[in-house]
C-alpha positions, 0 to 999 in steps of 0.5 A, a space after each residue: 617636179 614642182 617645189 613646195 611653198 614653204 609655210 609662213 613660219 619664222 622660227 630660229 630657235 627662240 630667244 635665251 632666258 634672262 638672268 635669275 634673280 631678275 628685277 626689271 627696273 634694275 635690268 633698265 638702269 644697270 648699263 647708266 650706272 658706268 656712266 652716272 653723270 650722263 644725261 638719262 633724260 631730258 624734258 625738252 622745250 624750245 627755250 631749254 630743258 629739265 635734265 635727269 642724269 643717270 645717277 639722279 634718276 636712279 636715286 629717284 627711283 630707289 627712293 620711290 621704292 623706299 617711299 612705297 615700302 614705307 607706305 605699307 605696301 608689299 611685294 606682289 600689291 598692285 598700284 594704280 598710277 593716275 599721273 599726268 604727262 610729267 617725269 613722275 610717271 617713269 619714275 613712279 613705274 620703275 620705282 614700283 618696280 624695283 619694290 617688287 610692286 605691280 604698277 598699272 599705267 593708265 591714260 591720264 585722259 580716262 575719265 572718273 567712271 572708266 577709272 572706277 572700273 578699273 579699281 573694281 577689277 584689279 582691287 589695287 593696294 595704293 593709287 598715286 594720283 597726279 594733280 587734276 587727274 580724274 579718279 573716282 573715290 577709292 577704297 585704298 589709300 590715294 597718294 598725292 604729287 607732294 608725297 610721292 615726289 618727296 620719296 625721291 631723295 630717301 635712302 635707297 631701297 634694295 632691288 626686289 629681286 626674283 622669278 623673272 616669271 612673276 608678275 611685274 606690270 599690268 597695262 589695259 588694252 582695248 578688247 573685242 568684248 567691249 570692255 578693255 582688258 588688263 594685260 599681265 606681264 612678267 618682269 621677263 618682259 623687259 628682256 624680250 625687247 633687246 630682240 628690238 635692239 637690232 630688229 628695229 632700232 639699231 640702238 646705240 649707247 651714244 644715241 639721243 632718242 626723241 619720242 614725240 609721244 607723252 610720258 603716260 603712254 605705254 608706247 612712249 614709256 617703252 620705246 622712248 624711255 626703258 629702251 634707251 635707258 637699258 642701253 645707257 643712251 639718252 631719252 628726249 621727251 617733248 614737254 607737255 602742251 608741245 606743238 607738232 610744229 616745234 618738234 622738228 625744231 626740237 629734233 635739231 636743237 637738241 640733236 635727236 639721232 633717233 625719232 619716234 612717233 605714231 604715224 598720226 605725228 609725222 603727218 601734223 610734222 609735215 604740215 610745217 616746213 622742216 629744218 635740216 637734221 643732220 644728226 637725225 640717223 632714222 626715225 621710228 614709227 609704230 601703233 598703227 600702220 604707216 602709209 607709204 604717202 607719209 613715208 615718202 613725204 618723210 623722205 622728201 622733206 628730210 633729204 632721204 630720211 628713213 621711218 623704221 616701222 614696226 608691229 606689235 600689241 599690248 600683250 606682246 609689244 613690237 615683234 615684226 619690224 624693219 631696221 635701217 639699212 633693210 628697209 621693208 617693201 611698200 605695203 610691208 610691216 617687216 620681218 620677224 625679230 630675230 629670236 621671235 617665233 611667228 606664223 600666219 595661221 588659218 582658221 584651224 590653227 595651222 601656218 598657211 603657205 607663203 603668199 596666202 593670208 592669214 592671222 598673225 600669231 606668236 608662240 607662247 615661249 616668246 618672253 615677251 608675251 603676257 602672262 595672261 589676261 588678269 584674273 581672267 584664265 578663260 578669256 586668255 585661252 581664248 586667244 590661243 591656238 595650240 602653242 600660238 597666241 593669235 593677234 586678230 590681225 591678218 597679213 600675208 608673209 612673202 617668200 623673203 619672209 616679209 610680212 604685208 600687212 592685210 587688216 584686222 579679222 574683227 572691228 578694232 578701230 586705231 585712234 592716234 596709236 590707241 586701239 579701240 573697241 567698237 563695242 566698249 564706245 557703244 556701251 559707254 553711248 547707249 543711254 545717250 539722251 535722245 538716242 535709240 541706237 548708237 553704233 560707231 566705225 573708224 572711217 577714213 575721211 581723207 588720205 591717211 587720216 581716219 577718225 571714229 565716227 558715230 551713227 545713230 538713230 532717233 526721232 529727231 536730229 540731235 545737237 552734235 555739241 550736246 552728244 559730244 559734251 555726253 560722250 566726254 563724260 564717259 570716254 577718254 577724249 581718244 575714244 570719243 567719236 569726232 563726227 556724228 551721223 543720224 541714219 534711219 537704221 543701222 545696217 544689220 543682216 536678217 538675223 538682226 546682227 549689226 553690219 559694221 562694215 556697212 556703216 561705212 557706206 552711210 558716211 557722207 563725209 
């Protein structure tokens, strides 16, 4: 009798809930209270560092909470963050959470028109705006950097504790509908990140974690800052404007034990000679699929250095990963973390047999899963198949439980770790001067390098510099096409639907 093939399902009982009452910011900073003089954060550059102890960081966060309350904000109010790549970003974010407010971190690369859509959608009670960061006129108070930085020394506000299920923060993600979607998370989301400590990081209190990203990127905010602080470790962030050529030096000079970056950053670092890195235990990668070529080149350049990969998304952070000492097979992302309920589903919402391709899904009981898309119950419901949140990414679960990535089931693009909807980009470019039609796709231009390319129909070739300038007025830099290709017609099926995969055949490089 032939043994049946098990389903592509990982379920080892789920994860215990957080304590109640609960405050996310208090949880992040609790471990550091035992070592108030320890360095929580160093903003590093080759010539030195700006350092924040746990005592100073906690005071700035709780003082900011006081300032927000004295500005007239009340628990539940939404605060839109338009801040640059500075330490103001995590302090304001945690300060808002400490006061029971709902921070909305956003990329400083967004243009004023993109931010205007967010303001209309969210109706924020206030906006925190850094110097030089784009922001349109708003019907609410706009608080400048000089003001919110002065709050650091105010008396500490009490932690606003409450139900862990209450709304904590909102992040934006590109949606397949063609517009960014506000993803609402509960305070409990930080609790779920504990599953990453063993399942991805092997993070310890004595670690010094250098994240290559900017402060105002949610990947940095979670992996590079809040997770080290939750365990009482030290976070290292490169100063704004740091060249990738300097990252190897920073890892060595500041004795980083863990290095985290998007795969594209590893690729940039490998263009330059690397120093010996005796203190580096391992590295972390997320945001896009890590190629085996980069993994191998990094190991060769660092004398055997390991990159531990993780898979996640804005709606649930990372929940599949490969920890140190348990490296994934080539082409695999790793294993579902202990405490997660993960399945690969068929078109009917049922787990497929192991070895068959299915869509990655996470159970609605996961404490890291979003509350839903803000004020969009129908859109939220559309992402569920029964009790499973469906990601849109396809994969295969091997007999040993490893998950091999098999691409997306839709046309989402990846730009340096940011997911970008082609529909959003096309909508912004639909009124370009001299262009009749436009479509975009992610195109591989060489090994391990892909860019967003725009294909346009027009009576005559257009000046690419002019097209790029128009795009930059409408879209954040990471969403803008890096190449423009004039075509006679866009590929379509007999019903007139765009065949986006056909665009790749039109690109001559």
